[in-house]
C-alpha angles and dihedrals in degrees: 000000000000123000121209135180115214127185120213108204137169145118124308113284095011094128101261096138092045090053093042091054091049094048092048094041086237104136109189105169121190098170119249094319116116117236112185118222113247109222100315142329120216119214119187122197143142127247108204132207095017120160106243111178093333097314132093112249143159115250120207105213124200104192116193111202099204121203115246090214111110091215086082095053089109088066094054098092091057091044093048094049110122094350114164099194147002129224113198116206126191135169110257088212092058103041098143095048095042095045093068092049092047091053089058091046090050090056093049101039103033113020098038092044095050094242122149128234088246087068092059139079129186119214122194103210111213132182128206133051098277115012095150128227117329095210128212121326109245119240135082093247090069099042094105099032117099112248124201137180115244114196110160090190094058119014111033094142090055092047090052091047093049091048093047090051089052092048089050091053096047093043089051091055092047092047093049092049091049093049091048091050090050091050090049091052094053092040100243 
């Protein structure tokens, strides 16, 4: 089993909590009323039968649903500690506004933490039965990061598949690093 810590970040009201609940199978419905996340919520769940370095494994995911409100920026160092990956979420209906905020989040959560783009995924949260394709997020920071559409009203199987592929990739990196550290300890 591999354990990974993923951070779900994005602007206020971009759909992070809605996606986090779906990914963790933790459906906490409160109707259409908006309830902002205070600091961060931590969801723990397993993803089974994931390909990790060419073998099937169970991955223990710790998903941190991080508030998009800058008043909690002082909490970010504790939240970022030992993170293995970052999922960026933005509202497909507010691309221009959210793009600027995501650039700042990229600097704080990826560059300053020494993470690589291969440890990231961008999700364009869409609402409605058939909103179409969101397209690529503008900005040079996201040029090499995979970007996927996330419409919980239309393509849940694709969202799950995209997320599982991302978990597989991050878990593979974590597993390789752990195996290398073990080899270094025993001197091989």
